[in-house]
C-alpha positions in Angstrom: 161.5 120.6 169.3 159.9 116.9 170.3 160.3 113.9 168.6 159.3 113.9 165.1 156.2 111.0 165.4 154.8 110.0 162.9 154.7 106.4 160.9 155.7 106.1 157.4 156.0 103.1 155.6 159.3 103.4 153.4 160.0 102.2 150.0 162.6 99.2 150.4 165.6 99.4 148.3 165.0 96.6 145.3 161.2 96.9 145.8 159.7 97.8 142.1 157.6 101.9 142.5 154.3 101.3 142.6 152.0 103.9 140.5 150.2 106.2 143.1 146.7 105.6 143.3 144.2 108.4 142.8 142.8 109.9 145.9 140.8 112.8 147.4 141.2 115.3 150.5 139.0 118.0 151.3 139.9 120.9 153.8 136.5 121.4 156.1 136.3 125.0 156.9 134.2 127.5 158.9 134.2 131.0 160.1 134.9 131.0 164.0 135.6 134.8 165.7 136.4 136.6 162.6 139.0 134.0 161.8 138.8 130.7 158.8 139.2 127.5 160.9 140.2 124.3 159.5 139.2 120.5 161.0 141.6 117.9 161.3 142.2 114.8 162.3 144.9 113.2 164.2 146.0 109.7 162.1 146.2 106.1 164.5 149.5 105.4 164.5 148.5 102.1 162.9 147.7 103.5 159.7 149.9 104.6 157.0 151.2 108.5 157.9 149.9 108.1 161.6 150.6 110.6 164.4 149.9 112.9 161.7 147.1 115.9 161.6 145.5 115.3 158.6 143.1 116.4 156.7 139.5 114.2 156.2 140.3 111.9 152.8 141.4 109.1 151.2 141.7 107.0 147.8 139.1 107.0 144.9 137.0 103.8 145.3 135.8 101.9 141.6 132.1 102.8 142.9 133.1 106.4 143.0 133.2 106.7 139.1 131.3 109.4 137.4 129.0 107.5 136.3 127.8 106.2 139.3 126.8 109.6 140.6 126.1 111.4 137.0 122.1 112.0 138.5 123.5 113.2 142.1 126.0 116.3 140.6 123.3 118.6 139.2 125.7 121.3 139.1 129.0 120.2 138.1 129.6 117.6 135.3 132.5 115.3 134.2 133.8 117.0 131.5 134.0 120.4 133.6 134.8 118.5 136.4 137.7 117.2 134.5 138.8 120.1 132.5 139.1 121.5 136.1 141.7 118.7 137.1 143.3 118.1 133.2 142.4 114.8 133.3 140.9 113.3 130.1 137.8 111.6 131.7 136.1 110.8 135.4 137.3 114.1 137.1 134.5 113.7 138.7 134.9 110.7 141.2 137.4 113.2 143.3 134.6 115.0 144.3 132.8 112.5 144.9 135.4 111.1 146.9 135.9 114.1 149.2 132.1 114.1 150.0 132.0 110.7 150.5 135.2 110.4 152.3 134.4 113.3 154.3 131.0 112.3 155.5 133.3 108.8 156.6 135.4 110.7 158.0 133.4 113.8 159.8 130.4 113.2 159.5 130.1 116.1 157.8 127.7 115.6 155.0 127.8 118.0 151.9 124.8 117.3 149.8 122.0 119.8 147.7 118.4 119.6 147.7 117.2 117.1 145.2 117.2 119.7 142.6 120.8 120.7 143.7 119.7 124.2 143.7 120.5 124.9 147.5 123.3 123.8 150.1 121.7 121.7 152.8 123.3 123.1 155.9 120.9 121.7 158.6 119.2 118.4 159.3 116.0 117.0 161.2 116.3 115.1 163.5 114.4 112.0 161.7 117.6 112.6 158.7 120.3 113.2 161.1 118.8 109.4 162.1 119.1 107.8 158.7 122.4 110.0 158.2 124.1 108.1 160.8 122.6 104.9 160.3 124.2 104.7 156.6 128.0 105.7 158.1 127.8 103.0 160.1 127.1 101.3 157.3 129.7 103.2 155.1 132.5 102.2 158.0 131.3 98.5 158.2 132.6 98.5 154.2 128.6 98.4 153.0 128.8 100.6 149.4 125.6 102.4 150.8 126.0 106.1 149.9 124.1 105.8 146.9 121.3 104.4 149.3 121.8 107.3 151.1 121.8 109.9 148.6 118.2 108.1 147.4 116.8 107.8 150.6 117.1 111.4 151.9 116.4 112.8 148.3 119.9 114.8 148.5 122.3 115.5 145.4 126.1 115.7 145.5 126.9 119.3 146.6 130.0 119.2 144.0 130.0 122.7 143.2 130.5 124.3 146.8 134.4 122.2 146.8 137.1 124.1 145.2 140.0 122.6 144.0 143.6 123.7 145.3 146.7 121.4 144.5 147.7 117.8 143.8 149.8 116.5 145.2 151.9 112.8 144.6 153.4 110.8 147.4 157.2 111.1 147.1 159.7 107.8 146.0 160.8 107.3 149.1 157.3 105.8 151.0 155.7 102.3 150.1 152.3 103.9 149.7 151.9 106.5 147.0 149.0 109.0 146.5 147.7 110.9 143.9 145.7 113.2 145.9 143.3 116.4 144.8 143.4 118.8 147.5 139.7 120.4 148.1 138.1 123.2 150.5 134.8 123.3 151.5 132.7 124.9 154.1 131.3 122.8 156.7 127.8 122.3 157.9 125.6 123.0 161.2 126.6 119.3 162.0 129.0 118.1 164.5 132.1 117.3 162.9 133.7 114.1 164.7 136.8 111.8 163.9 135.4 108.2 163.4 137.5 106.8 166.1 139.2 103.8 164.2 141.9 105.6 161.5 141.3 109.3 163.0 141.8 109.4 166.8 141.6 112.6 167.8 139.9 115.6 165.7 139.6 119.3 166.4 139.0 122.9 164.5 141.9 125.0 164.3 143.4 128.2 162.9 146.1 127.8 159.9 148.1 130.1 161.2 147.5 128.6 164.9 148.6 124.7 163.2 151.5 126.1 161.7 153.2 127.9 164.9 152.2 124.2 166.3 154.0 122.6 163.6 157.3 124.7 164.0 157.4 124.0 167.9 157.3 120.6 167.1 154.3 120.0 168.6 151.7 119.2 166.2 153.0 116.8 163.5 151.7 116.9 160.0 153.4 115.4 156.7 154.1 118.2 153.9 151.0 118.1 151.8 149.2 119.6 154.8 151.7 122.0 156.3 151.6 123.5 152.0 148.0 123.8 151.9 147.2 125.1 155.7 149.6 127.8 153.9 147.2 128.3 151.1 144.5 129.0 153.2 146.3 131.4 156.2 145.6 134.9 155.4 141.9 134.9 154.8 140.1 136.1 157.5 136.5 134.6 156.2 135.1 131.8 154.1 133.1 133.5 151.5 136.4 134.9 150.3 138.2 132.3 150.5 136.4 129.6 148.3 135.7 132.9 145.8 139.2 133.1 145.4 140.4 129.2 145.3 137.4 129.5 142.7 138.0 131.9 140.9 142.1 129.6 139.9 143.0 128.6 136.9 144.0 125.1 136.1 147.8 126.3 135.4 148.0 128.5 138.6 146.6 124.9 141.1 149.6 123.5 142.4 151.1 120.0 141.3 153.5 118.9 143.7 156.0 115.7 143.9 158.7 116.2 146.4 161.8 114.9 146.9 163.2 113.2 150.0 165.7 111.2 151.2 165.5 109.7 155.0 168.7 111.0 157.2 168.7 109.3 160.6 165.1 107.8 160.4 163.7 111.0 160.0 162.4 112.4 155.9 164.6 115.2 155.3 163.4 117.3 151.3 165.7 117.8 148.8 163.4 119.2 146.3 159.9 120.1 145.6 
């Protein structure tokens, strides 16, 4: 077994526990050789969970508020999204953050034509030029996502994302997140890591990723592992998304693992 190489920012004795920060993550999938592949990013060691292979995602920004994007999500409203998550309101913000973070961290833009009737899977040369310009703005910290949608007359493909699980970071971690995980089919764009938070990326079959993890050659944290296990037996993205979208709210896993640190390595107690 290879040495455990994930950068954890651990909670120190005597420190108060912060409330988990709302976050969203997306398992970007595609069909390849009669199997499903998922897009994975290796996080920079300078970041929390650095060295781990993860899915695109991040915390919910203030600008992700459902009110700011109500006009950009024609096939999913905030009431329906909130019911799906079991929240009182602003559930749509998780779908919004998912699409924005996916764009920032992989370059894949999950959008529909402006009327919301059809997903945009291919883009013209001029559209790609504008898309890349706005990605640079976002990576520099500028709130330019609405601007991009307006510029190209796109709406968010919120209807294309299936909600699959809810994970809360264990209390051994200093930085804690309440993360909703989704799965979505990719477009014909090229997926690639941003070169800052993500230093490597690849498409990989979930079963292969899990085999590499168990051999000690593919560092992952528990939510990543368990979400890969959820999709590992599907042979195509159509059946995967159909099955995940059929799940009722009470069928969606909600997990807050309990760990302790032994010999510098997290050890699972319960989940």
